[in-house]
N, C-alpha and C positions, 0 to 999 in steps of 0.2 A: 708201364714206367711210372715210378713213384717220384713226385715232385712235391716238396714240403709235406711229406707224409700223406700224400693224397694220390690215389691211383688214377692216372690219366692215360687213356688209350693213346697209342702211338699215332693213330690217324688224326686225333685232335691236335696234337703237336704239329704234325705235318700240315694240317689245314692252316694253322696260324702262320707257319713259316712260308707256305705258298702265298698267303696273303701279303706278307712282306715283299716277297719276290715279285708279285704282281704289280705293286706300286713302284718298285724299283725299276722294273723293265719299262714301265710307261714313262718314267722320268729320264732314263739314260739317253735314248736317241734324241729327245728334245734338248737335253743339255748339250750334247755334242753339236747339234744343229745350230743352236744359238751361238756357241763359241765359234763355229765356222763362219757365221755372218758378221760377228763383231771383230774378228781378227783377220789380218791380212796374211796371205801366203801360207795357208793351211795345206799341208801335204797329207797323203793317205796314212802315213805312219803316225803323224801327230793326231789325226782324227781318231784312229784306233786307240791311241793312248788316252784321249779324252773320253772315249766310250768306256774303257776299263776304269778310268778314274770316276766316271759317273756312278759306278756301282757302290761308291762310298755313301750314297744317299740312303743305303740300307741301314746305316747306323741311326740317323734321326728317326727313320720310320719305326725301327724296332724299339728304340728308347722311348719314343712318344707312346707306343703301345703299352709298354711296361708302366709308364707314368700314369696313363689314364686308368689302368687297371688297379694299380696299387694305391694311388692317392685318393683320399676321401674328403679332402678340403681343397677348395679352389685356390687358396693362397699358395699352398705347397706345389700345386700343379703349375701355377704361373711361374714360380721360381724354377721348376724343372724345365718348363718350356723355354725360359730365358737361357738356361744352361745348354739345352739342346741347340738352340739357335746360334749361340756363340761357338759351340763345338763345330757345328756345320760350317759356319763362316771360316773357322780356322782350318778345317780339313780341305775345303775347296779354295780357300783364299779368295773368296768372292762374296760380296754383299748380296748379290742376286740369289745365291743358293741359301744364304741365311734367311732371306725373305721366304723362300720355298719351304724351309724347315718350320718357320713361324706359321705359314699357311697350313702345313700338315698338323701342327699342334692345335691350331684353331679349329680345323675340321673334326679332329677327334673330340675336342671340347663340345662342338656343336652336336655331334652324334651322342655324346654322353647326356647332354641336357635334354635331348629329344628321345632318349631311351632306345637308341638303335644299337643292337648287339653287334652288327656288322656295318662298319662305316665304309666310306669310299675307298679307304686304303687297306681294307681287310678282305674284301670279297671281290673276286675277279668275275668279269662278265665278257661275253663275246663282243659286246659293243666297244670294248677297249681296243680291238683290232684296228679301228678307224684311226687311232693315234699314230700307228706306224705308217699310215698312208701320207701323213704330213711330210716327213723327211723324204719319202720316196718321190712325191709329186714336186717338192722343192728341187730335188736333184734333176728331175726331168725338165722342168720349165724354167729354171734359173741357172745362169752360168756361175753364180756365186757358190752354190752348193756343189760339193764334189760328187763324182759318180759313185764313190764308195758307199754312199748312203743307200743306194738301191739294193745291193745284195745284203747289206746289214739290216735294212728294214724288213726284208723278206725273211731272213733268219730269225730275227726277233719276233716277227709275227707267227712263225711256225712254232717256236718255243712257247710263246704266250698261249697259243691255241692248245698245246698239250697241257700246259699248266692250268688253264681254265677248265679243260676237260677233267683233269684229275681233281681239282678242288670242288667243282660242282658235283662230281660223282661222290666224293666223301660227304658232302652236305646232304645229298639225297639218301645215302645210307643212314646217316644219323637221323634224318627226318622220319624214315620208315621205322627205325627202331623206337623212336620216341612215340610215334603214333600207336604202335602196337605193343607198347611196353606192358599194358595191362592184360595182354593175351596170355592165357594159361598154357604152359608147356611149349612156349615158342622157342625154337632153337636159335637164340640170338647170336651166339658165338659162331655157329656154323654158317648162318646167313652172312655175318660180317666177313668171315674168312673167304667164302666163295665169291662174294661181290667184290671184295678188295682184290682178290686174285684176278678176276675178270677185268677190273678197272686197271690194274697194273699192266696186264697183257695188252689192253687197248692203248694205253699210253706208250708202251714200248713199240707197238706196231705203227702208231702215228709218227713217232720219232724216226723210226727206220724208213718210213716212206717219204717223209717231208724233208728231213735235214740233208741227207746225202746229195740229192740233186741241187739243192740250193747252195751247199758248200762248194761243190765242184763247178758250178756254172758262174761265169764272170759276166754279170749283167751291166751294161752301160749304154743307156739310150738317152739321147738329148733331143728335145723338140726345138727345131729351128723354123720359125715362121717365115713366110715369103715376104719380100720387101714390097711394101705398098707404094703405089705411084700417087703422089700428091700434086694436085693442080696449083699453080701459082695464084696467090691472092692479090688482087689489085684493089687498093682502097678507093672508095668513091671520092670524087672531086668535091672540094669544099665550095659551097655557094656563098656568095657575098650577100650581105644585108642590103636593104633598100637604100641605106645611106651611103653605100659604096665601100664600106669597110667592115671588118670583123670586130664585133664588140663582145668582150667577155661577159659570161653569164652573171658573175657576181656584181658587175657594174650595172647590169640591167635591173637587178632586184635590189631595192634599197634595204640597208641594214636596219633591223628592228631591235630595240632594247627591251629585255623582259621586264615585267612589272615587279617592283620590290615586294609587294604583298604576295604575289604568286611565288616568288623565290623563297620567302619566309615560310609559306605554307608547305612547299615541297621539302624544305629542310626539316620542318617539324615532323612531317609524315615519314621522312627517311629515318629520323632518330627513333620514332615510335616502332617502325618495322625492325630496325636493328636491335632495339631493346627486347622486343617480343621474340625475335629469333634467338638472341643470346639466352634469354630466360628459358625458352623451350629446349634449347640445346643442353643447358645445364640440368634441367629437370629430366630430360630424356637419358642423359648419362647416369645420373644418380639412380633413377628408377630402373634402368637397365642393369646396373651393377647389382642392385638389390635382388632383382628377379633372377639374374644369373647365379648369384651366390646361393639363393634358396633352392633353385633347381639343381645345382651341382650337388648339394647335400642330400636331397631327397630322391634323386633319380639315379638309380644304379641297378645293375644286374647282380642278384645275390641268389646263389644256388639255383640258377636257371629260372628264377621267378622275377619278373620285371616289376619293380616298384617305382612308380612315377606319379607326378602331379599332373592332373588333367588340365589342359588349357581352359581359359574362361569360356570359350565358345562350346566346349564339349562337356562342361560341367552342368548338370541339370539339378536345379534346386527348386524347392517348392516353398514359396514365401507366403505364409499365412498373414492375414491382416491382424495387426496387434489388437488384442482385446482391450477395450476401455476399462480402466479400473473403476470398480464400484465404490464411488465416494460421493458424499453429499456435495451439492453445488455450493459455490461461494456465496450466493445470495439466499441460500436455503437456511432459514433461522427457526425452523420448527424444532419441537422437543426431540424428535427422532434424530435429526442431524446433530443437535447439541450433544445427545448421548453418545453418538458415534465419535464425535470429535473428542469428547472427554475420555472415552475408552482408548482411543488411539494415542492421545497425549500421555495418558497414564502408563500404557503398555511400553511405549518408546522410552519413557523416562526410567522405567524399572529394568529394561533389558540393556545389556552391554552392546549387543548387536541387533539390528532390526530382524524380526522373524521373517521366514520365507513366505512368499505369497501363497503357497499351497497349503500352509498350516491352517488348521481349524482354530477357533477361539481357545479351546482347551489346550491344544498343543502350543499355541502361541503364548498362553499364560504360563505353561510349564517351562517353555524356553526362557521366558523373562523372569521366572520365579516370582510370579505375581499371584497372591491369594486374596481375592476380594469377591466373595460370592454374590454380594448385592450388585456389584458392577457387572459381573458375568451374566446374571439373570436379566438385568435391564438391557444389556447390549444384545443378547440373543433375541430379546423381544423387538429391539429396534432394527436388528439386521434381518431377521427371518419372518417376523410377524407381518401380516398384511395390514393390520390396523395401525401399527407403529406405537410409539410411546406417547404418554401424556405429560402434563406439567407435574403431576404428582410423582411420576417415575423419575423425572429429572430432579425434583427436590429430594428424593430419597437417596440419591448418590452424591 
């Protein structure tokens, strides 16, 4: 299949769509369960309508996927996330679902910054089956949850198992093709066709085995604990004080006034702590925004090659000790030091820009367009000769 003039295998498109459905199926029963707890008088028909309405969460999941794949600047992605959040709140008429959509956009941004090609909402795993145990157990142990959640949870778990099996099978096929891509005369198309056919047969077989018994069986079990027998509690008798009456505790302990100096010191410490916390918070927000902006620009997947910035703890650098510049000391007033100072002053005065440190005297003079043979000879004697210069050499320049 060609998309934007690019040949994309159908299994890759199916993999992405199954990732969207994976995240949708995890959110739908939890959405219906929350509505069942916050609303009064929920019937089975209303719960089933809420389950069908919960599939609208597929819209923000898919739109956030397109936004994180297409946007290369964090500012435009933030604008797209705000639009997706508002759209979700309008579809569900609920602020809670808008917060869920915002969380989805944030998790995709987190995966982008860390260079993850498959985020939490793109790759299904068998551990996700534990999510469907939540509405099932709530329906068993609480009277507030309707019994309809038990068959619905089992059906969702069965469908999710088939979905997970299919998506993980596609991923294994792609991994095998990528690992053996350099193998000569490998029948890649034949391998993909055979394995995809076997995977489709396995998915159909699991669906035929799991779904019919769950759809035809009406499950409704409620746990009712036995009533516990509680013994009556008799409070102990109050004892009288030695004076013959009950005296309150606050009257027995005299009130003590705090020291003004101590109060002033505590206020100063409180202000210092508040200022430090506010400064640290402002610095953390600014520094975090800068790091996120830089990471968003430089961490992306391009042509299946991951380009990312390494964190500070993973970056290995070799810091060499800075070499001390070979200059005469401040208190050195010898003829050799005087010649070197004269040469440096003349060279910097003639050059528009300072010469590089790696340049030799001849290259530095050519850079500065300086022609002074006498100064060149005396400087080389001062720089490289073991004896150094004399007063006559200094007088000659």
